[in-house]
C-alpha positions as CSV (number, residue, x, y, z in Angstrom):
1,M,-186.9,17.3,18.0
2,A,-183.6,16.1,16.9
3,Q,-181.6,13.8,19.1
4,Y,-178.2,14.6,20.1
5,T,-175.6,12.0,21.3
6,A,-172.0,12.2,22.3
7,N,-171.2,10.5,19.1
8,T,-172.6,13.4,16.9
9,L,-170.9,15.7,19.3
10,E,-167.6,14.4,19.7
11,Q,-165.7,16.1,16.5
12,H,-165.7,19.7,18.2
13,W,-163.3,20.1,20.8
14,M,-165.4,22.8,22.8
15,P,-163.3,25.7,24.5
16,F,-163.1,26.5,28.1
17,T,-165.3,23.1,28.5
18,A,-165.4,19.9,30.3
19,N,-165.8,18.0,27.0
20,R,-166.3,14.3,28.3
21,D,-168.8,15.8,31.0
22,F,-170.6,17.8,28.7
23,K,-171.0,15.2,25.6
24,A,-172.3,12.9,28.2
25,D,-175.0,15.0,29.3
26,P,-174.8,18.1,26.5
27,R,-176.7,21.6,27.3
28,L,-177.6,22.6,23.3
29,V,-178.9,25.8,23.1
30,V,-180.9,25.8,19.8
31,R,-183.2,29.1,20.1
32,S,-182.9,32.7,21.7
33,E,-185.1,35.5,22.0
34,G,-185.1,38.3,24.8
35,I,-183.4,37.1,27.8
36,H,-184.2,33.7,27.2
37,Y,-182.6,30.5,25.4
38,W,-184.4,27.4,24.4
39,N,-182.8,24.1,24.9
40,H,-183.0,21.2,22.7
41,K,-185.6,19.7,24.9
42,G,-187.6,22.7,24.5
43,E,-187.1,23.9,27.9
44,Q,-186.7,27.9,28.5
45,I,-183.7,29.0,30.4
46,I,-183.4,32.4,31.8
47,D,-180.0,34.1,30.2
48,A,-178.7,35.5,33.4
49,S,-175.1,36.4,32.1
50,S,-176.0,37.7,28.6
51,G,-174.4,34.9,26.7
52,L,-171.3,35.6,27.5
53,F,-171.7,39.4,28.8
54,C,-172.4,40.1,25.1
55,C,-176.2,40.2,24.2
56,A,-176.9,43.6,26.5
57,A,-179.7,44.4,24.4
58,G,-181.3,40.9,24.4
59,H,-181.5,38.0,22.0
60,A,-182.4,37.9,18.3
61,R,-183.1,41.5,17.8
62,K,-184.4,41.6,14.2
63,E,-182.9,45.3,13.7
64,I,-179.2,43.8,13.5
65,A,-180.3,40.5,11.7
66,D,-181.9,42.6,8.7
67,A,-179.0,45.1,8.9
68,V,-176.3,42.2,8.5
69,G,-178.1,40.4,6.1
70,Q,-179.0,43.7,4.0
71,Q,-175.0,44.5,4.4
72,L,-174.2,40.7,3.1
73,M,-176.3,41.3,-0.2
74,E,-174.4,44.8,-0.9
75,V,-170.4,43.8,0.1
76,D,-170.1,40.7,1.7
77,Y,-166.5,41.2,2.3
78,C,-163.8,43.8,1.7
79,T,-160.3,44.0,3.2
80,H,-159.3,46.9,5.1
81,F,-155.8,46.4,3.8
82,Q,-155.2,49.6,1.4
83,L,-158.9,49.4,0.7
84,G,-162.1,50.5,2.7
85,H,-165.8,50.3,3.2
86,P,-167.8,53.2,4.6
87,S,-169.4,51.0,7.6
88,S,-166.1,50.8,9.1
89,F,-165.6,54.9,9.3
90,E,-168.8,55.4,10.8
91,V,-168.6,52.7,13.6
92,A,-165.2,54.1,14.6
93,R,-167.1,57.6,14.9
94,R,-170.1,56.5,16.7
95,I,-167.5,54.7,19.1
96,A,-165.4,57.9,19.4
97,Q,-168.8,59.5,20.3
98,L,-169.2,57.5,23.5
99,T,-165.5,56.9,24.8
100,P,-163.8,59.4,27.2
101,E,-162.9,62.8,25.6
102,G,-159.4,62.4,23.4
103,L,-159.8,58.7,22.5
104,D,-160.9,59.4,19.2
105,H,-159.1,56.8,17.2
106,V,-160.5,53.3,16.8
107,F,-158.4,50.0,15.5
108,F,-160.6,47.1,14.7
109,A,-160.1,43.4,15.6
110,N,-162.7,40.5,15.8
111,S,-162.5,39.6,19.5
112,G,-161.6,40.8,22.9
113,S,-158.3,38.8,22.6
114,E,-157.1,40.1,19.6
115,A,-157.9,43.7,21.2
116,V,-155.8,43.2,23.8
117,D,-152.9,42.0,21.7
118,T,-153.2,45.1,19.5
119,A,-153.1,47.0,22.2
120,L,-149.9,45.4,23.6
121,K,-148.4,46.1,19.8
122,I,-149.8,49.8,19.9
123,A,-148.3,50.5,23.1
124,M,-144.9,49.5,21.8
125,A,-145.2,51.0,18.3
126,Y,-145.9,54.2,20.3
127,H,-142.9,54.3,22.4
128,H,-140.6,53.3,19.7
129,A,-141.9,56.1,17.5
130,R,-141.1,58.4,20.2
131,G,-137.9,57.1,20.6
132,E,-138.3,55.1,24.0
133,G,-138.2,51.9,22.6
134,Q,-136.7,50.3,25.7
135,R,-139.9,50.4,27.1
136,Q,-140.7,46.8,26.4
137,R,-142.2,45.5,29.7
138,F,-145.8,45.4,31.0
139,V,-147.5,45.1,34.0
140,S,-151.1,43.4,34.9
141,R,-152.8,42.0,37.8
142,E,-152.9,38.9,39.4
143,R,-156.4,37.3,38.9
144,A,-156.7,39.5,35.5
145,Y,-158.2,38.0,32.2
146,H,-157.1,39.4,29.0
147,G,-158.1,37.2,26.4
148,V,-156.1,34.0,25.5
149,N,-153.9,34.8,22.5
150,I,-150.3,34.9,23.5
151,G,-150.1,38.8,24.4
152,G,-153.3,38.3,26.9
153,T,-152.1,34.9,28.3
154,S,-149.1,36.6,29.6
155,L,-151.1,39.4,31.0
156,A,-153.0,36.7,32.5
157,G,-153.1,36.6,36.5
158,L,-155.2,33.5,36.7
159,M,-153.2,30.2,37.1
160,K,-155.1,27.5,34.8
161,N,-155.1,30.2,32.0
162,R,-151.1,30.0,32.1
163,Q,-150.2,26.9,33.5
164,A,-149.7,24.6,30.5
165,F,-148.4,27.4,28.3
166,G,-144.6,28.3,29.5
167,A,-143.1,31.5,29.8
168,V,-145.0,32.9,26.7
169,M,-144.4,36.4,26.4
170,P,-141.4,37.6,28.7
171,G,-141.2,40.9,30.4
172,V,-144.7,40.8,32.3
173,V,-144.8,41.8,36.2
174,H,-147.8,41.2,38.0
175,M,-149.4,43.6,40.8
176,R,-151.5,42.2,43.3
177,H,-155.3,41.8,42.8
178,T,-157.8,43.9,44.8
179,W,-159.8,41.3,46.6
180,N,-159.7,41.8,50.3
181,P,-161.3,38.8,52.5
182,E,-162.2,41.7,55.0
183,D,-164.6,43.4,51.9
184,R,-166.3,40.4,51.5
185,F,-170.4,40.9,50.8
186,T,-169.3,44.9,49.8
187,K,-171.9,46.2,47.4
188,G,-170.2,48.7,45.0
189,Q,-166.8,50.1,45.6
190,P,-164.7,48.7,48.6
191,A,-163.4,51.6,51.0
192,S,-160.0,50.5,51.5
193,G,-157.4,49.3,49.1
194,A,-156.5,52.0,47.1
195,E,-152.8,51.4,48.3
196,L,-152.6,48.4,46.3
197,A,-151.8,50.7,43.2
198,D,-148.5,51.4,44.6
199,D,-147.6,47.9,43.6
200,L,-147.1,49.7,40.2
201,K,-144.7,52.1,41.7
202,R,-142.9,49.6,43.1
203,I,-142.5,47.8,40.1
204,C,-141.4,51.0,38.4
205,E,-138.7,51.8,41.0
206,L,-137.4,48.2,40.8
207,H,-137.3,47.5,37.0
208,G,-137.2,51.3,36.0
209,G,-140.0,53.1,34.7
210,E,-138.5,54.1,31.7
211,T,-138.1,50.3,30.9
212,V,-142.3,50.0,31.3
213,A,-144.4,50.1,28.2
214,A,-148.2,50.0,29.7
215,C,-150.1,48.7,32.4
216,F,-153.5,46.7,31.8
217,V,-156.3,46.7,33.9
218,E,-159.8,45.4,33.9
219,P,-161.9,48.5,35.7
220,I,-163.9,45.7,37.1
221,A,-161.7,42.3,36.9
222,G,-164.7,40.5,35.2
223,S,-164.0,36.5,34.6
224,T,-162.2,36.1,37.7
225,G,-165.4,37.2,39.6
226,V,-166.2,40.9,39.6
227,L,-163.6,42.2,41.4
228,V,-164.7,45.9,41.8
229,P,-161.7,48.6,42.4
230,P,-161.4,50.0,45.9
231,V,-162.6,53.6,45.9
232,G,-159.2,55.7,44.7
233,Y,-157.7,52.8,43.3
234,L,-157.8,53.6,39.5
235,Q,-157.2,57.1,40.2
236,R,-153.8,56.3,41.9
237,L,-153.0,53.9,39.0
238,R,-153.5,56.8,36.7
239,E,-151.2,59.4,38.8
240,I,-148.3,57.0,38.7
241,C,-148.8,56.1,34.8
242,D,-148.4,59.7,34.5
243,E,-145.4,59.9,36.8
244,Y,-143.3,57.3,35.1
245,G,-144.3,58.1,31.5
246,V,-146.4,54.2,31.5
247,L,-149.4,54.0,29.4
248,L,-153.1,53.0,31.1
249,V,-154.6,50.7,29.5
250,F,-158.2,49.6,30.4
251,D,-159.8,46.3,29.5
252,E,-163.3,47.3,28.7
253,V,-164.7,43.8,27.1
254,I,-166.9,43.3,29.8
255,C,-167.4,46.3,31.4
256,G,-167.8,48.5,28.1
257,F,-171.4,49.1,26.6
258,G,-173.4,50.2,29.8
259,R,-172.6,47.2,31.8
260,T,-171.6,49.8,34.5
261,G,-174.6,52.6,33.8
262,Q,-172.4,54.4,31.4
263,A,-170.8,53.7,28.1
264,F,-167.7,52.8,29.6
265,A,-166.6,52.0,33.0
266,A,-163.9,54.8,32.6
267,Q,-166.6,57.2,32.8
268,S,-168.6,55.6,35.8
269,F,-165.0,56.0,38.1
270,E,-163.8,59.1,36.2
271,V,-160.5,58.0,35.0
272,T,-159.6,58.2,31.5
273,P,-157.3,55.4,30.4
274,D,-154.9,56.4,27.4
275,I,-155.8,52.9,25.3
276,M,-159.3,51.0,25.9
277,T,-160.0,47.8,24.4
278,M,-163.5,46.5,23.8
279,A,-165.6,43.9,22.0
280,K,-168.6,41.4,23.1
281,A,-171.2,44.0,23.3
282,I,-170.2,45.9,20.6
283,T,-172.0,44.1,18.2
284,N,-174.6,42.9,20.9
285,G,-173.0,39.1,20.1
286,A,-174.2,39.2,16.7
287,Q,-171.0,39.2,15.2
288,P,-167.4,38.9,15.7
289,M,-165.4,42.5,16.7
290,G,-163.2,43.8,18.9
291,A,-162.0,47.3,18.7
292,V,-159.2,49.4,20.5
293,A,-159.5,53.1,21.1
294,V,-156.7,55.2,21.6
295,R,-155.8,58.8,22.8
296,D,-155.0,61.1,19.8
297,E,-151.6,61.6,20.8
298,I,-150.7,58.0,20.3
299,Y,-152.2,57.8,17.1
300,D,-150.6,61.0,15.8
301,T,-147.2,60.0,17.4
302,V,-147.1,56.4,15.3
303,V,-148.8,57.9,12.0
304,D,-146.5,61.0,11.7
305,A,-143.6,58.8,12.6
306,A,-143.6,57.0,9.1
307,P,-142.4,58.5,5.7
308,D,-145.4,59.8,3.3
309,G,-147.2,57.2,1.5
310,A,-145.7,54.3,3.6
311,V,-147.6,52.1,6.1
312,E,-147.4,53.1,9.5
313,F,-148.3,50.2,11.8
314,F,-147.9,46.9,10.5
315,H,-150.7,44.9,12.3
316,G,-154.0,43.9,11.4
317,Y,-156.5,41.4,10.9
318,T,-158.2,39.6,7.4
319,F,-161.7,40.0,9.0
320,G,-161.0,43.2,11.1
321,A,-163.8,45.6,10.4
322,H,-165.5,42.9,8.4
323,P,-168.8,44.6,6.6
324,A,-171.2,42.2,8.3
325,A,-169.4,43.2,12.0
326,C,-169.8,47.0,11.3
327,A,-173.7,46.5,10.3
328,A,-174.2,44.9,13.2
329,A,-172.1,47.4,15.4
330,L,-174.2,50.2,14.2
331,A,-177.3,48.3,14.5
332,T,-176.6,47.7,17.7
333,L,-175.4,51.4,18.8
334,D,-178.8,52.5,17.6
335,I,-180.6,50.2,20.0
336,Y,-178.3,51.3,23.0
337,E,-179.5,55.4,21.7
338,S,-183.0,54.8,21.0
339,E,-183.7,52.7,24.0
340,N,-181.5,54.6,26.3
341,L,-180.0,51.3,27.6
342,F,-177.1,52.6,29.3
343,D,-179.3,54.9,31.5
344,R,-181.9,52.3,31.9
345,A,-178.8,49.9,33.4
346,A,-178.0,53.0,35.5
347,A,-181.6,53.2,37.0
348,L,-182.1,49.5,37.3
349,S,-178.7,49.0,39.0
350,P,-179.9,49.5,42.7
351,Y,-182.8,47.2,42.5
352,F,-180.3,44.6,40.9
353,L,-178.0,44.9,43.7
354,D,-180.4,45.0,46.4
355,R,-182.4,41.8,45.0
356,F,-178.9,40.0,44.4
357,F,-177.4,41.0,47.6
358,A,-180.2,39.1,49.5
359,L,-178.8,35.8,48.8
360,R,-176.4,36.9,51.3
361,E,-178.7,34.2,53.6
362,A,-178.4,31.3,51.2
363,P,-176.3,28.2,52.3
364,G,-173.0,28.0,51.3
365,I,-172.3,31.8,49.9
366,A,-168.8,32.5,50.7
367,D,-169.2,36.2,49.3
368,L,-171.1,38.6,46.9
369,R,-169.8,41.2,45.1
370,G,-171.4,44.1,42.4
371,Y,-171.3,47.1,40.4
372,G,-173.8,48.5,38.1
373,M,-175.4,45.5,36.4
374,L,-172.5,43.2,37.0
375,A,-172.4,41.0,40.1
376,A,-170.9,37.5,41.2
377,F,-171.3,35.3,43.8
378,E,-168.8,33.0,45.5
379,L,-169.4,29.7,46.5
380,E,-167.5,27.9,49.5
381,P,-165.7,25.2,47.8
382,D,-166.4,21.5,48.1
383,G,-163.1,19.6,48.0
384,A,-161.0,20.7,44.5
385,P,-161.5,24.4,43.5
386,G,-164.4,24.7,40.8
387,R,-166.2,21.5,42.2
388,R,-169.1,23.0,43.6
389,G,-169.2,25.5,41.1
390,A,-169.3,23.1,38.2
391,K,-172.1,21.1,40.0
392,A,-174.3,24.6,40.4
393,M,-174.1,25.4,36.9
394,K,-175.5,22.4,35.8
395,K,-178.3,22.3,38.4
396,L,-179.3,26.2,37.5
397,F,-179.4,25.0,34.1
398,A,-181.6,22.4,34.4
399,S,-184.0,24.6,36.8
400,G,-184.1,27.0,34.0
401,L,-181.2,29.7,34.7
402,Y,-178.1,29.8,32.6
403,V,-175.2,31.5,34.6
404,K,-171.6,31.4,33.6
405,F,-169.0,30.3,36.0
406,T,-165.5,30.4,36.6
407,A,-164.4,28.0,39.3
408,D,-166.7,28.3,42.3
409,C,-167.7,31.8,41.4
410,G,-171.1,32.7,39.4
411,L,-171.3,35.5,37.4
412,V,-174.6,37.6,36.6
413,A,-174.6,40.3,34.4
414,P,-178.4,40.1,32.8
415,P,-179.4,41.7,29.3
416,L,-180.2,45.3,30.0
417,V,-183.5,44.9,29.0
418,V,-184.3,43.0,31.9
419,R,-187.3,44.1,34.3
420,E,-187.7,44.1,38.2
421,G,-189.8,40.7,37.3
422,D,-186.9,39.1,35.6
423,I,-184.5,40.1,38.1
424,D,-186.7,38.6,40.8
425,D,-187.2,35.4,38.6
426,I,-183.4,35.0,38.4
427,C,-182.6,35.7,42.3
428,T,-185.6,33.3,43.3
429,I,-184.2,30.5,41.0
430,L,-180.7,31.2,42.6
431,E,-182.2,31.0,46.2
432,D,-183.8,27.6,45.6
433,V,-180.7,25.9,43.8
434,L,-178.2,27.0,46.2
435,T,-180.4,25.9,49.2
436,D,-180.6,22.7,47.9
437,L,-176.9,22.4,46.4
């Protein structure tokens, strides 16, 4: 077994990581399969967060690896600037079969962050094409996470993600988040809080609804700690957007591809947005890919506004719709369909949430939240925010369980291929470690 020291790890500046702490005692993953990782010491670890909400079908799926390898030997790269590869059109068609009715045009990126910035530009291009170019203002929420590019950072409602980066993109206004301390330990959607959506109406009345381009929300605010929307909240946002001509954008980078028991959270909550971003599980994490699905009228408006033969939308990425990523996406979508993973998630969710919410009796638990196959436990802080969460993350990993943490909040989103016994194992380790924390 190779030895890993701080000296051999030093050159990599790791993202969202306490670099000095990690390199002094690294947690290195050298193999993965099914719902498990193996570290550099040969120890097995349950992946309770699907990597980073990516690996919904489990790790090391041979079907995906074979498809990517075959594609690389046929066409390893093809730009989609004035050229095309057949697989991207097929992926777009397959995604359009899963999205809510009317969201049938798909623009490809390489990550959720790029998908969000693409959605911002699509919204501006759409309003410009229809003669309302004054709509340059965007609305997001406190505690929101929309990636780390300039646009997504501007939309972000997490203080640490914005603190060092100045004003970034101007013209962004934030609504309140939806977490209410009175709704602690609510399984599923809180019954109260729909009126928080009226923040959007107040913003439109204050700044002028005719200046607002789009409202960005995660149907379930994921990275901040699984804030499930109150009953009626998303429906009210839809009504206000319609009233003021504002585009409603759902960031489904975490919620998409079965996590809520349907293809997308839009279908689970029965609210159809105008634009929807996605990434992560679109390729089961095997290749980088992001995408933006848009309402047909948005695509038609932007495309029809340009002269014949002219480029209609001056935006794109070198590696957007990369042939290998498309191959991974097609193989992943085949797995989701053949193994009925979305239906399986819906059927397994009650057991998962019941077992997870039994953690309420563990010491130090401040809150539990969950919907579908996505849940979070919040720890009582220990001095500085995040200190207790960091300690818990490291102790859980040492005990054979990987959980993604944001500050003092642990996010549990196991691969959709887990069984009831696997859920028991996850919760047993959580119980044992949190009791001794």
